[in-house]
PASEBA-1860 file (N, C-alpha, C; in nm, 3 decimals):
! residues 310
1> MTVLILTS> 8.463/-0.415/-0.964/8.494/-0.509/-0.868/8.464/-0.541/-0.739 ~ 8.469/-0.656/-0.666/8.413/-0.656/-0.559/8.456/-0.671/-0.439 ~ 8.376/-0.630/-0.318/8.435/-0.636/-0.201/8.402/-0.747/-0.125 ~ 8.495/-0.830/-0.074/8.483/-0.941/0.016/8.476/-0.955/0.161 ~ 8.363/-0.968/0.222/8.342/-0.941/0.369/8.328/-1.075/0.433 ~ 8.450/-1.109/0.521/8.459/-1.250/0.585/8.414/-1.208/0.750 ~ 8.310/-1.270/0.778/8.219/-1.254/0.880/8.113/-1.375/0.892 ~ 8.079/-1.393/1.020/7.961/-1.471/1.069/7.840/-1.450/0.965
9> EKDVTADM> 7.740/-1.514/0.993/7.612/-1.515/0.906/7.534/-1.414/0.977 ~ 7.518/-1.389/1.127/7.467/-1.301/1.198/7.553/-1.182/1.276 ~ 7.552/-1.092/1.170/7.667/-0.961/1.227/7.603/-0.857/1.179 ~ 7.511/-0.792/1.269/7.424/-0.656/1.229/7.539/-0.557/1.193 ~ 7.653/-0.560/1.260/7.737/-0.429/1.195/7.797/-0.460/1.061 ~ 7.832/-0.594/1.019/7.838/-0.596/0.874/7.727/-0.567/0.790 ~ 7.579/-0.604/0.836/7.488/-0.576/0.749/7.460/-0.425/0.715 ~ 7.506/-0.334/0.826/7.510/-0.202/0.794/7.599/-0.147/0.674
17> VVARLHET> 7.738/-0.232/0.688/7.837/-0.168/0.570/7.753/-0.244/0.454 ~ 7.693/-0.346/0.453/7.652/-0.428/0.311/7.550/-0.319/0.258 ~ 7.474/-0.259/0.343/7.359/-0.186/0.288/7.439/-0.061/0.233 ~ 7.526/0.003/0.279/7.599/0.130/0.221/7.664/0.080/0.097 ~ 7.717/-0.050/0.090/7.814/-0.089/-0.040/7.663/-0.089/-0.135 ~ 7.570/-0.154/-0.097/7.457/-0.163/-0.204/7.402/-0.032/-0.246 ~ 7.380/0.071/-0.156/7.344/0.202/-0.231/7.421/0.247/-0.321 ~ 7.543/0.220/-0.329/7.668/0.301/-0.413/7.686/0.205/-0.541
25> GTPVMRLD> 7.620/0.101/-0.533/7.635/-0.038/-0.640/7.748/-0.092/-0.647 ~ 7.818/-0.097/-0.538/7.943/-0.172/-0.533/7.930/-0.351/-0.505 ~ 7.964/-0.424/-0.586/7.928/-0.561/-0.583/8.006/-0.613/-0.437 ~ 7.917/-0.699/-0.368/7.964/-0.762/-0.258/7.941/-0.895/-0.261 ~ 8.039/-0.985/-0.199/8.047/-1.126/-0.171/8.049/-1.139/-0.012 ~ 7.999/-1.196/0.056/7.993/-1.213/0.195/7.994/-1.375/0.235 ~ 8.122/-1.387/0.311/8.140/-1.512/0.346/8.174/-1.550/0.474 ~ 8.160/-1.657/0.563/8.223/-1.705/0.705/8.310/-1.802/0.638
33> PADLPGKA> 8.437/-1.824/0.662/8.558/-1.919/0.622/8.479/-2.048/0.672 ~ 8.422/-2.046/0.796/8.373/-2.157/0.865/8.294/-2.240/0.761 ~ 8.230/-2.185/0.666/8.140/-2.257/0.581/8.221/-2.308/0.464 ~ 8.361/-2.283/0.460/8.438/-2.351/0.361/8.531/-2.467/0.398 ~ 8.500/-2.620/0.332/8.427/-2.651/0.203/8.278/-2.676/0.262 ~ 8.223/-2.669/0.149/8.063/-2.661/0.175/7.972/-2.567/0.114 ~ 7.941/-2.444/0.180/7.835/-2.333/0.093/7.965/-2.267/0.007 ~ 8.074/-2.298/0.019/8.159/-2.208/-0.063/8.272/-2.286/-0.137
41> VLSAGYAH> 8.294/-2.271/-0.260/8.394/-2.364/-0.314/8.509/-2.270/-0.373 ~ 8.594/-2.345/-0.382/8.719/-2.238/-0.433/8.814/-2.323/-0.513 ~ 8.883/-2.226/-0.605/8.986/-2.299/-0.680/9.124/-2.187/-0.722 ~ 9.222/-2.246/-0.694/9.353/-2.115/-0.702/9.438/-2.221/-0.759 ~ 9.528/-2.154/-0.880/9.608/-2.250/-0.920/9.730/-2.132/-1.007 ~ 9.828/-2.187/-1.033/9.948/-2.097/-1.091/9.969/-2.199/-1.222 ~ 9.976/-2.145/-1.313/10.034/-2.227/-1.457/10.039/-2.093/-1.575 ~ 10.139/-2.120/-1.667/10.161/-2.045/-1.784/10.239/-1.918/-1.731
49> GDFDGHLS> 10.292/-1.905/-1.617/10.359/-1.788/-1.546/10.247/-1.696/-1.524 ~ 10.116/-1.736/-1.450/10.029/-1.650/-1.401/9.971/-1.726/-1.290 ~ 9.886/-1.651/-1.177/9.826/-1.688/-1.079/9.670/-1.654/-1.108 ~ 9.581/-1.730/-1.095/9.435/-1.713/-1.091/9.362/-1.764/-0.960 ~ 9.273/-1.726/-0.901/9.188/-1.808/-0.830/9.043/-1.765/-0.822 ~ 8.932/-1.858/-0.793/8.806/-1.831/-0.815/8.748/-1.854/-0.671 ~ 8.636/-1.797/-0.643/8.557/-1.802/-0.520/8.402/-1.809/-0.550 ~ 8.358/-1.935/-0.526/8.200/-1.931/-0.539/8.110/-1.920/-0.458
57> VGGHVLSM> 8.024/-1.848/-0.399/7.933/-1.841/-0.271/7.769/-1.852/-0.337 ~ 7.723/-1.926/-0.316/7.575/-1.918/-0.369/7.542/-1.889/-0.542 ~ 7.609/-1.951/-0.556/7.626/-1.940/-0.709/7.686/-1.810/-0.803 ~ 7.719/-1.735/-0.681/7.823/-1.634/-0.748/7.949/-1.628/-0.756 ~ 8.030/-1.606/-0.859/8.186/-1.659/-0.866/8.237/-1.524/-0.859 ~ 8.365/-1.517/-0.790/8.465/-1.408/-0.761/8.590/-1.440/-0.802 ~ 8.641/-1.382/-0.918/8.765/-1.390/-0.958/8.855/-1.312/-0.853 ~ 8.991/-1.342/-0.833/9.085/-1.279/-0.762/9.129/-1.167/-0.846
65> RGLRSVWL> 9.141/-1.169/-0.989/9.169/-1.055/-1.054/9.052/-0.932/-1.032 ~ 8.921/-0.952/-0.981/8.803/-0.883/-0.971/8.821/-0.859/-0.824 ~ 8.903/-0.880/-0.705/8.878/-0.869/-0.596/8.939/-0.727/-0.547 ~ 8.820/-0.642/-0.504/8.889/-0.501/-0.471/8.930/-0.482/-0.335 ~ 8.868/-0.528/-0.244/8.926/-0.544/-0.090/8.854/-0.642/-0.026 ~ 8.917/-0.657/0.098/8.884/-0.763/0.189/8.833/-0.683/0.339 ~ 8.725/-0.701/0.399/8.721/-0.680/0.526/8.731/-0.802/0.617 ~ 8.795/-0.817/0.695/8.840/-0.921/0.811/8.760/-0.885/0.897
73> RRPGEPAA> 8.634/-0.914/0.914/8.536/-0.880/1.016/8.548/-0.958/1.123 ~ 8.464/-1.074/1.122/8.452/-1.166/1.258/8.453/-1.299/1.170 ~ 8.545/-1.321/1.112/8.544/-1.479/1.062/8.563/-1.600/1.150 ~ 8.472/-1.724/1.133/8.508/-1.823/1.191/8.632/-1.876/1.141 ~ 8.666/-1.995/1.211/8.782/-2.084/1.193/8.763/-2.165/1.035 ~ 8.821/-2.150/0.947/8.774/-2.244/0.844/8.752/-2.395/0.826 ~ 8.677/-2.432/0.791/8.617/-2.563/0.767/8.546/-2.607/0.934 ~ 8.501/-2.512/1.010/8.461/-2.531/1.142/8.307/-2.593/1.138
81> HAAQPSPW> 8.242/-2.538/1.009/8.103/-2.629/1.009/8.106/-2.717/0.892 ~ 8.214/-2.788/0.874/8.218/-2.901/0.773/8.159/-3.025/0.840 ~ 8.121/-3.102/0.765/8.048/-3.229/0.801/8.133/-3.304/0.903 ~ 8.249/-3.292/0.886/8.319/-3.391/0.992/8.470/-3.287/0.994 ~ 8.452/-3.204/1.064/8.559/-3.093/1.099/8.696/-3.163/1.163 ~ 8.778/-3.128/1.141/8.911/-3.164/1.220/9.024/-3.067/1.203 ~ 9.135/-3.058/1.296/9.245/-2.973/1.291/9.305/-2.974/1.159 ~ 9.319/-3.104/1.080/9.386/-3.115/0.965/9.316/-3.052/0.855
89> LTAESRQA> 9.174/-3.061/0.837/9.057/-2.987/0.748/9.096/-2.833/0.763 ~ 9.101/-2.798/0.912/9.089/-2.654/0.920/9.243/-2.595/0.866 ~ 9.347/-2.649/0.908/9.473/-2.639/0.829/9.467/-2.624/0.691 ~ 9.431/-2.718/0.619/9.417/-2.737/0.496/9.336/-2.631/0.402 ~ 9.227/-2.615/0.462/9.133/-2.488/0.431/9.218/-2.366/0.430 ~ 9.266/-2.336/0.568/9.312/-2.196/0.590/9.443/-2.168/0.480 ~ 9.518/-2.269/0.465/9.623/-2.252/0.350/9.544/-2.215/0.214 ~ 9.456/-2.298/0.173/9.430/-2.269/0.031/9.330/-2.147/0.035
97> FYGMLHSA> 9.268/-2.098/0.124/9.193/-1.991/0.120/9.247/-1.856/0.134 ~ 9.320/-1.857/0.260/9.402/-1.727/0.272/9.516/-1.746/0.196 ~ 9.570/-1.815/0.139/9.684/-1.837/0.070/9.625/-1.756/-0.080 ~ 9.498/-1.794/-0.109/9.432/-1.753/-0.233/9.430/-1.605/-0.246 ~ 9.371/-1.540/-0.136/9.342/-1.412/-0.116/9.474/-1.321/-0.071 ~ 9.579/-1.372/-0.034/9.693/-1.298/-0.026/9.775/-1.290/-0.120 ~ 9.736/-1.362/-0.236/9.797/-1.363/-0.379/9.745/-1.290/-0.461 ~ 9.632/-1.227/-0.402/9.533/-1.110/-0.498/9.601/-0.952/-0.446
105> AARWMNHP> 9.586/-0.872/-0.525/9.618/-0.731/-0.491/9.482/-0.651/-0.465 ~ 9.463/-0.719/-0.331/9.346/-0.652/-0.256/9.387/-0.556/-0.164 ~ 9.310/-0.449/-0.112/9.305/-0.402/0.004/9.274/-0.469/0.115 ~ 9.324/-0.467/0.247/9.251/-0.542/0.357/9.243/-0.440/0.465 ~ 9.122/-0.457/0.551/9.073/-0.406/0.658/9.040/-0.518/0.768 ~ 9.137/-0.578/0.842/9.259/-0.526/0.822/9.323/-0.667/0.784 ~ 9.459/-0.657/0.757/9.549/-0.752/0.713/9.557/-0.844/0.833 ~ 9.538/-0.990/0.809/9.536/-1.085/0.896/9.663/-1.055/0.964
113> RHAEQARL> 9.799/-1.043/0.918/9.937/-1.051/1.005/9.921/-0.918/1.087 ~ 9.867/-0.839/1.041/9.872/-0.699/1.134/9.754/-0.690/1.228 ~ 9.638/-0.756/1.223/9.546/-0.787/1.280/9.566/-0.897/1.397 ~ 9.646/-1.021/1.383/9.679/-1.096/1.493/9.794/-1.031/1.592 ~ 9.887/-0.955/1.556/9.965/-0.876/1.625/9.892/-0.783/1.706 ~ 9.785/-0.689/1.650/9.728/-0.592/1.689/9.621/-0.640/1.828 ~ 9.608/-0.779/1.829/9.539/-0.829/1.938/9.602/-0.851/2.089 ~ 9.759/-0.853/2.063/9.826/-0.880/2.187/9.840/-0.754/2.265
121> KPWQLRVA> 9.792/-0.754/2.408/9.764/-0.659/2.486/9.897/-0.622/2.524 ~ 10.004/-0.689/2.583/10.133/-0.618/2.616/10.194/-0.544/2.479 ~ 10.144/-0.602/2.367/10.203/-0.524/2.242/10.125/-0.389/2.242 ~ 10.013/-0.349/2.280/9.910/-0.258/2.250/9.980/-0.161/2.351 ~ 9.988/-0.184/2.477/10.031/-0.102/2.565/10.165/-0.023/2.541 ~ 10.268/-0.104/2.477/10.393/-0.067/2.432/10.360/0.043/2.322 ~ 10.302/0.002/2.206/10.259/0.079/2.076/10.192/0.212/2.183 ~ 10.088/0.222/2.249/10.013/0.338/2.294/10.115/0.394/2.355
129> HRSGFAVP> 10.247/0.373/2.435/10.300/0.457/2.521/10.412/0.538/2.414 ~ 10.432/0.448/2.295/10.539/0.506/2.208/10.468/0.608/2.116 ~ 10.307/0.617/2.124/10.256/0.674/2.031/10.199/0.781/2.098 ~ 10.231/0.819/2.250/10.191/0.920/2.305/10.085/0.957/2.385 ~ 10.010/0.833/2.394/9.901/0.799/2.473/9.954/0.800/2.657 ~ 9.851/0.842/2.753/9.867/0.830/2.855/9.845/0.682/2.885 ~ 9.941/0.620/2.962/9.895/0.438/2.986/9.888/0.431/3.116 ~ 9.801/0.373/3.178/9.822/0.334/3.339/9.899/0.210/3.357
137> PTVFTTSP> 9.972/0.226/3.460/10.056/0.130/3.488/9.985/-0.024/3.498 ~ 10.069/-0.113/3.439/9.990/-0.216/3.399/10.119/-0.359/3.427 ~ 10.064/-0.481/3.474/10.156/-0.587/3.483/10.062/-0.699/3.412 ~ 10.167/-0.792/3.343/10.090/-0.912/3.331/10.185/-1.022/3.420 ~ 10.105/-1.135/3.489/10.226/-1.200/3.565/10.135/-1.315/3.617 ~ 10.240/-1.419/3.650/10.198/-1.521/3.684/10.246/-1.568/3.817 ~ 10.304/-1.469/3.869/10.381/-1.440/4.017/10.276/-1.378/4.110 ~ 10.219/-1.445/4.199/10.132/-1.393/4.333/10.197/-1.299/4.404
145> RLARQFAE> 10.352/-1.305/4.427/10.426/-1.204/4.509/10.419/-1.086/4.410 ~ 10.445/-1.088/4.299/10.451/-0.936/4.217/10.327/-0.894/4.199 ~ 10.215/-0.958/4.198/10.073/-0.924/4.188/10.074/-0.815/4.296 ~ 10.081/-0.877/4.408/10.061/-0.860/4.552/10.156/-0.691/4.569 ~ 10.270/-0.683/4.512/10.343/-0.591/4.519/10.283/-0.484/4.407 ~ 10.245/-0.541/4.302/10.204/-0.413/4.224/10.082/-0.376/4.297 ~ 9.988/-0.420/4.375/9.868/-0.368/4.406/9.899/-0.294/4.527 ~ 10.039/-0.309/4.589/10.033/-0.243/4.699/10.103/-0.120/4.669
153> EHGDVVVK> 10.152/-0.112/4.584/10.243/0.014/4.511/10.125/0.095/4.438 ~ 10.030/0.031/4.378/9.942/0.146/4.301/9.781/0.137/4.377 ~ 9.766/0.080/4.468/9.632/0.089/4.557/9.547/0.013/4.470 ~ 9.411/0.067/4.459/9.332/-0.007/4.380/9.347/-0.048/4.240 ~ 9.332/-0.159/4.201/9.369/-0.190/4.078/9.261/-0.284/4.020 ~ 9.268/-0.281/3.874/9.140/-0.372/3.798/9.219/-0.503/3.736 ~ 9.155/-0.622/3.764/9.187/-0.731/3.686/9.108/-0.776/3.576 ~ 9.157/-0.796/3.454/9.076/-0.838/3.345/9.158/-0.932/3.240
161> SASGPPRG> 9.056/-0.977/3.151/9.123/-1.065/3.064/9.214/-1.002/2.968 ~ 9.310/-1.056/2.957/9.411/-0.987/2.821/9.340/-1.043/2.696 ~ 9.288/-1.176/2.655/9.212/-1.197/2.520/9.101/-1.148/2.496 ~ 9.004/-1.079/2.609/8.903/-1.026/2.591/8.778/-1.114/2.611 ~ 8.672/-1.092/2.603/8.552/-1.182/2.628/8.562/-1.293/2.531 ~ 8.555/-1.464/2.562/8.535/-1.533/2.481/8.394/-1.536/2.400 ~ 8.400/-1.608/2.295/8.283/-1.617/2.195/8.199/-1.712/2.278 ~ 8.082/-1.724/2.239/7.985/-1.816/2.264/7.922/-1.767/2.415
169> NPALTLPT> 7.898/-1.927/2.478/7.873/-1.923/2.635/7.951/-2.007/2.726 ~ 8.075/-1.951/2.723/8.204/-2.034/2.799/8.127/-2.069/2.946 ~ 8.206/-2.179/2.992/8.170/-2.192/3.122/8.247/-2.093/3.255 ~ 8.356/-2.042/3.197/8.446/-1.965/3.283/8.467/-1.814/3.194 ~ 8.459/-1.724/3.257/8.469/-1.590/3.203/8.549/-1.509/3.319 ~ 8.596/-1.387/3.280/8.683/-1.309/3.366/8.645/-1.157/3.347 ~ 8.532/-1.108/3.397/8.484/-0.978/3.387/8.593/-0.870/3.460 ~ 8.606/-0.764/3.402/8.670/-0.635/3.481/8.652/-0.610/3.597
177> TLIRPDAD> 8.740/-0.649/3.693/8.685/-0.633/3.840/8.792/-0.546/3.905 ~ 8.722/-0.467/4.003/8.828/-0.387/4.071/8.833/-0.480/4.199 ~ 8.970/-0.472/4.234/9.013/-0.547/4.370/9.125/-0.455/4.439 ~ 9.130/-0.480/4.580/9.197/-0.399/4.670/9.341/-0.467/4.701 ~ 9.416/-0.398/4.756/9.558/-0.453/4.769/9.579/-0.545/4.886 ~ 9.478/-0.561/4.952/9.469/-0.672/5.052/9.388/-0.807/5.019 ~ 9.369/-0.788/4.866/9.328/-0.937/4.801/9.428/-1.035/4.826 ~ 9.357/-1.174/4.818/9.427/-1.299/4.804/9.467/-1.317/4.644
185> FSAVAAGP> 9.624/-1.303/4.599/9.661/-1.305/4.475/9.700/-1.461/4.444 ~ 9.663/-1.572/4.529/9.744/-1.670/4.516/9.696/-1.770/4.369 ~ 9.567/-1.703/4.338/9.522/-1.767/4.220/9.602/-1.730/4.091 ~ 9.646/-1.633/4.104/9.718/-1.549/3.980/9.843/-1.672/3.935 ~ 9.858/-1.767/4.032/9.953/-1.879/3.981/9.902/-1.968/3.875 ~ 9.787/-1.991/3.874/9.705/-2.048/3.784/9.710/-2.016/3.643 ~ 9.746/-1.905/3.627/9.722/-1.850/3.470/9.774/-1.694/3.462 ~ 9.839/-1.645/3.335/9.848/-1.502/3.358/9.775/-1.416/3.390
193> ALLQRYVP> 9.773/-1.316/3.506/9.693/-1.219/3.528/9.733/-1.102/3.439 ~ 9.606/-1.014/3.431/9.653/-0.874/3.384/9.591/-0.765/3.527 ~ 9.684/-0.708/3.527/9.669/-0.621/3.662/9.689/-0.464/3.624 ~ 9.597/-0.365/3.634/9.621/-0.233/3.591/9.582/-0.153/3.704 ~ 9.653/-0.043/3.694/9.614/0.068/3.816/9.442/0.116/3.776 ~ 9.377/0.129/3.861/9.234/0.183/3.857/9.238/0.304/3.813 ~ 9.151/0.358/3.697/9.172/0.501/3.691/9.011/0.560/3.694 ~ 9.010/0.649/3.804/8.837/0.669/3.852/8.834/0.764/3.731
201> KRADIRLT> 8.730/0.738/3.663/8.673/0.813/3.530/8.535/0.877/3.564 ~ 8.546/1.012/3.447/8.397/1.058/3.474/8.349/1.010/3.337 ~ 8.396/0.959/3.241/8.332/0.933/3.117/8.416/0.801/3.048 ~ 8.351/0.714/2.959/8.407/0.623/2.886/8.402/0.699/2.730 ~ 8.539/0.675/2.652/8.555/0.738/2.508/8.549/0.602/2.437 ~ 8.513/0.616/2.320/8.502/0.473/2.203/8.529/0.592/2.125 ~ 8.688/0.548/2.043/8.742/0.639/1.947/8.729/0.552/1.836 ~ 8.660/0.567/1.713/8.642/0.448/1.581/8.733/0.506/1.504
209> CVGTRLFA> 8.828/0.422/1.422/8.903/0.509/1.318/8.900/0.442/1.206 ~ 8.885/0.484/1.089/8.838/0.429/0.948/8.925/0.502/0.857 ~ 9.065/0.417/0.863/9.156/0.479/0.742/9.178/0.634/0.840 ~ 9.193/0.705/0.759/9.211/0.852/0.856/9.122/0.929/0.921 ~ 8.995/0.864/0.908/8.883/0.958/0.955/8.865/0.894/1.129 ~ 8.827/0.984/1.185/8.826/0.936/1.331/8.701/0.991/1.386 ~ 8.613/0.913/1.484/8.498/0.932/1.511/8.494/0.932/1.678 ~ 8.498/0.997/1.748/8.491/0.998/1.895/8.377/0.980/1.942
217> ARKTAEPD> 8.344/0.909/2.072/8.185/0.918/2.123/8.211/0.897/2.284 ~ 8.141/0.967/2.345/8.147/0.990/2.504/8.026/0.938/2.580 ~ 8.056/0.869/2.662/7.935/0.839/2.768/7.976/0.836/2.908 ~ 7.896/0.945/2.971/7.911/0.960/3.136/7.908/0.834/3.194 ~ 8.008/0.843/3.297/8.023/0.719/3.397/7.970/0.732/3.519 ~ 7.915/0.642/3.605/7.865/0.653/3.718/7.971/0.655/3.819 ~ 7.970/0.705/3.933/8.079/0.701/4.026/8.100/0.562/4.056 ~ 8.257/0.527/4.068/8.314/0.405/4.091/8.296/0.313/3.980
225> QVDGRYGD> 8.251/0.335/3.863/8.188/0.262/3.766/8.346/0.170/3.719 ~ 8.357/0.064/3.706/8.487/0.011/3.623/8.477/-0.029/3.493 ~ 8.344/-0.073/3.402/8.354/-0.116/3.297/8.204/-0.088/3.228 ~ 8.220/0.056/3.170/8.093/0.109/3.112/8.059/0.036/2.979 ~ 8.118/-0.076/2.941/8.061/-0.145/2.830/7.935/-0.213/2.856 ~ 7.945/-0.259/2.996/7.811/-0.367/3.038/7.739/-0.310/3.146 ~ 7.611/-0.339/3.100/7.527/-0.313/3.207/7.455/-0.149/3.177 ~ 7.352/-0.115/3.224/7.286/0.022/3.195/7.342/0.125/3.295
233> TGHTWEAI> 7.409/0.217/3.248/7.439/0.336/3.329/7.356/0.432/3.347 ~ 7.252/0.447/3.251/7.165/0.554/3.272/7.200/0.681/3.167 ~ 7.309/0.649/3.104/7.360/0.748/3.008/7.385/0.689/2.852 ~ 7.383/0.783/2.759/7.400/0.755/2.624/7.525/0.787/2.564 ~ 7.574/0.727/2.467/7.677/0.753/2.383/7.642/0.891/2.316 ~ 7.753/0.993/2.331/7.718/1.136/2.257/7.856/1.153/2.178 ~ 7.843/1.196/2.041/7.969/1.242/1.963/8.011/1.367/1.968 ~ 8.133/1.339/2.003/8.235/1.488/2.041/8.338/1.503/1.920
241> PVPARIGG> 8.429/1.608/1.941/8.547/1.627/1.873/8.640/1.553/1.932 ~ 8.722/1.505/1.814/8.855/1.451/1.871/8.962/1.552/1.905 ~ 8.992/1.598/2.008/9.102/1.671/2.062/9.243/1.671/1.980 ~ 9.300/1.742/1.968/9.402/1.735/1.883/9.506/1.668/1.954 ~ 9.511/1.706/2.101/9.623/1.602/2.163/9.621/1.459/2.167 ~ 9.472/1.418/2.127/9.473/1.265/2.086/9.490/1.252/1.957 ~ 9.425/1.319/1.870/9.471/1.276/1.702/9.605/1.240/1.681 ~ 9.717/1.289/1.729/9.826/1.255/1.704/9.876/1.129/1.756
249> PVREYLRI> 9.873/1.080/1.888/9.897/0.955/1.918/9.792/0.866/1.842 ~ 9.667/0.876/1.807/9.582/0.770/1.737/9.638/0.746/1.622 ~ 9.699/0.858/1.555/9.756/0.841/1.396/9.865/0.764/1.393 ~ 9.951/0.791/1.487/10.102/0.738/1.507/10.063/0.598/1.561 ~ 9.980/0.533/1.663/9.926/0.416/1.677/9.909/0.355/1.555 ~ 9.806/0.407/1.466/9.788/0.326/1.322/9.889/0.339/1.242 ~ 9.983/0.386/1.246/10.103/0.395/1.150/10.182/0.273/1.198 ~ 10.208/0.255/1.308/10.299/0.175/1.381/10.250/0.043/1.356
257> SQLAYAAF> 10.104/0.044/1.393/10.042/-0.108/1.377/9.977/-0.132/1.216 ~ 9.983/-0.037/1.135/9.959/-0.070/0.999/9.788/-0.120/1.010 ~ 9.709/-0.054/1.083/9.561/-0.115/1.086/9.493/0.006/1.007 ~ 9.379/-0.026/0.902/9.300/0.037/0.833/9.194/0.073/0.933 ~ 9.150/-0.011/1.023/9.025/-0.003/1.127/9.098/-0.029/1.256 ~ 9.015/0.069/1.355/9.079/0.036/1.505/8.943/0.077/1.576 ~ 8.952/0.034/1.686/8.818/0.121/1.795/8.914/0.107/1.937 ~ 8.948/0.245/1.962/9.021/0.256/2.092/8.913/0.272/2.203
265> DLAEDKDG> 8.939/0.232/2.332/8.854/0.233/2.430/8.968/0.316/2.537 ~ 8.909/0.418/2.562/8.987/0.516/2.654/8.878/0.581/2.779 ~ 8.984/0.591/2.910/8.877/0.663/2.987/8.939/0.794/3.038 ~ 8.832/0.867/3.068/8.849/1.012/3.062/8.827/1.065/3.243 ~ 8.946/1.100/3.279/8.921/1.087/3.453/8.904/1.247/3.488 ~ 8.894/1.258/3.571/8.831/1.400/3.656/8.892/1.521/3.595 ~ 9.040/1.533/3.563/9.083/1.625/3.495/9.080/1.625/3.342 ~ 9.001/1.534/3.275/8.983/1.553/3.107/9.096/1.474/3.056
273> LWWFLECN> 9.198/1.398/3.142/9.290/1.321/3.064/9.210/1.219/3.011 ~ 9.279/1.184/2.879/9.228/1.070/2.837/9.318/0.933/2.840 ~ 9.285/0.841/2.910/9.391/0.709/2.921/9.362/0.599/2.842 ~ 9.451/0.574/2.809/9.477/0.450/2.693/9.425/0.338/2.775 ~ 9.303/0.256/2.731/9.295/0.126/2.782/9.308/0.001/2.677 ~ 9.263/-0.007/2.577/9.270/-0.091/2.498/9.272/-0.053/2.326 ~ 9.296/-0.119/2.249/9.259/-0.080/2.096/9.238/-0.220/2.025 ~ 9.083/-0.233/2.017/9.022/-0.350/1.927/9.038/-0.354/1.800
281> QGGQFGFV> 9.123/-0.424/1.710/9.132/-0.406/1.565/9.014/-0.464/1.507 ~ 8.911/-0.518/1.559/8.773/-0.539/1.537/8.677/-0.525/1.576 ~ 8.688/-0.401/1.665/8.569/-0.350/1.748/8.449/-0.353/1.698 ~ 8.329/-0.343/1.767/8.196/-0.320/1.722/8.192/-0.162/1.704 ~ 8.094/-0.109/1.603/8.067/0.036/1.586/7.930/0.067/1.584 ~ 7.870/-0.053/1.539/7.697/-0.030/1.522/7.657/0.016/1.628 ~ 7.668/0.022/1.762/7.604/0.052/1.891/7.631/0.201/1.891 ~ 7.772/0.255/1.857/7.795/0.367/1.865/7.714/0.463/1.747
289> ELATGQPI> 7.705/0.421/1.630/7.629/0.455/1.507/7.500/0.520/1.529 ~ 7.449/0.398/1.599/7.299/0.420/1.637/7.275/0.517/1.715 ~ 7.360/0.544/1.831/7.334/0.614/1.928/7.367/0.751/1.891 ~ 7.465/0.772/1.805/7.520/0.893/1.774/7.486/0.973/1.632 ~ 7.464/0.871/1.552/7.447/0.907/1.382/7.575/0.935/1.301 ~ 7.681/0.904/1.398/7.814/0.926/1.319/7.820/0.809/1.197 ~ 7.838/0.864/1.063/7.861/0.773/0.957/7.981/0.680/0.962 ~ 7.971/0.630/1.058/8.082/0.491/1.052/8.057/0.412/0.942
297> SEAVAEWL> 7.967/0.349/0.930/7.950/0.251/0.848/7.959/0.305/0.679 ~ 7.935/0.424/0.674/7.935/0.493/0.552/8.101/0.489/0.527 ~ 8.153/0.516/0.610/8.323/0.542/0.584/8.414/0.413/0.589 ~ 8.359/0.305/0.635/8.397/0.175/0.623/8.357/0.145/0.466 ~ 8.248/0.144/0.434/8.184/0.140/0.311/8.267/0.198/0.184 ~ 8.301/0.319/0.230/8.363/0.436/0.120/8.528/0.365/0.125 ~ 8.578/0.329/0.228/8.724/0.254/0.224/8.731/0.144/0.133 ~ 8.627/0.030/0.163/8.635/-0.070/0.088/8.626/-0.061/-0.061
305> SQPPLA> 8.554/0.031/-0.099/8.517/0.111/-0.247/8.637/0.140/-0.313 ~ 8.726/0.165/-0.244/8.832/0.239/-0.341/8.910/0.159/-0.403 ~ 9.004/0.173/-0.521/9.067/0.070/-0.603/9.160/0.009/-0.528 ~ 9.143/-0.117/-0.560/9.291/-0.233/-0.498/9.416/-0.170/-0.536 ~ 9.502/-0.264/-0.474/9.666/-0.205/-0.488/9.707/-0.232/-0.611 ~ 9.793/-0.110/-0.683/9.840/-0.168/-0.803/9.933/-0.298/-0.828
END
C-alpha cells in the first residue's frame, strides 16, 4: 500500500521522510495539489454499490483501495498551477480531489478538518490552557483603547501575527516585536492585533510530536531576545528530555485537537517554567533533526507506514 505526501515540489523536510520510506521499501506518491489538473490525473466514481478512485502522477497510478496514509505536509491550492487558474477551477478541483481522498480508509497526518481548526490562534490558547500549559495573558483586538489597557496592565508586551508568516515575498509582514506600554496603539483599529505579555526567557523550546513520540530541543536565548526562530543567536539546538510536567499537557492537547503531528513553540523563563506560545500543526522539523540528530523523520515515516483504518 502507498503513502501519499501532499506538499510543494521544493520541500527538504518532506525529502527527508521520503528517503526514510524508500529505505523501508514503502511505496510513496508525492503530489502538490496545485498541479491538479495538469501533472496529475484523477478519476473517482460510485457505481454498483461501491466507490473507487484513482490518482495518476508521472505515469504511476494509485488506487484509493491501496492508499495507506496521507501526509498533509504543505500543499498548494488545488489548480493554482493550471494554465487558466480561477476560483471556480480551484473549488471544483478541491471538491474532486479531497472528496476522493476522504472517501478512502486512509490515515491522515493531519486530517484537513483538524488541521484547519488547529491553525486558529485563539483556539490554540484555549486548548493549551485546558490541557495544563502555562499560557501568557493574550488579547486579540481591534480596539486601540483595549490594546492600551492591556499593555498598561502587563507592562512590556509583544505584538505578532496570528496567522504566521505569509508565504512567498509579501510586501507587508508583521514580525514578532516587543513594544512598550506608552506605544501608539491607534493602528490596531486597522486590523486584529495579537498582543501577548512578554516572557523574558533563557531558552527557546521546540517540542515535536509524532503520534505518541515526543522530541524536545532547547536553544539558549540571548538577553532580551524576542523571537529565537530568526537571526543568529550564537547558540544551537540541543536535544533534551521532555519533563513529566510537560508530557501530560502535550498529550492532552493532542487528544483534544486530534492531531497526529504537532510542533510546539515554548519559552523557558529564568525559573525553568515552560510557557506555551503556539502549536504549529505543520511545523518544520528538518532544522531540529539536523542540529540534534533526533530521528523525527524516521518517526514520521514509521507513523505513515502503519496500516490504514479498518
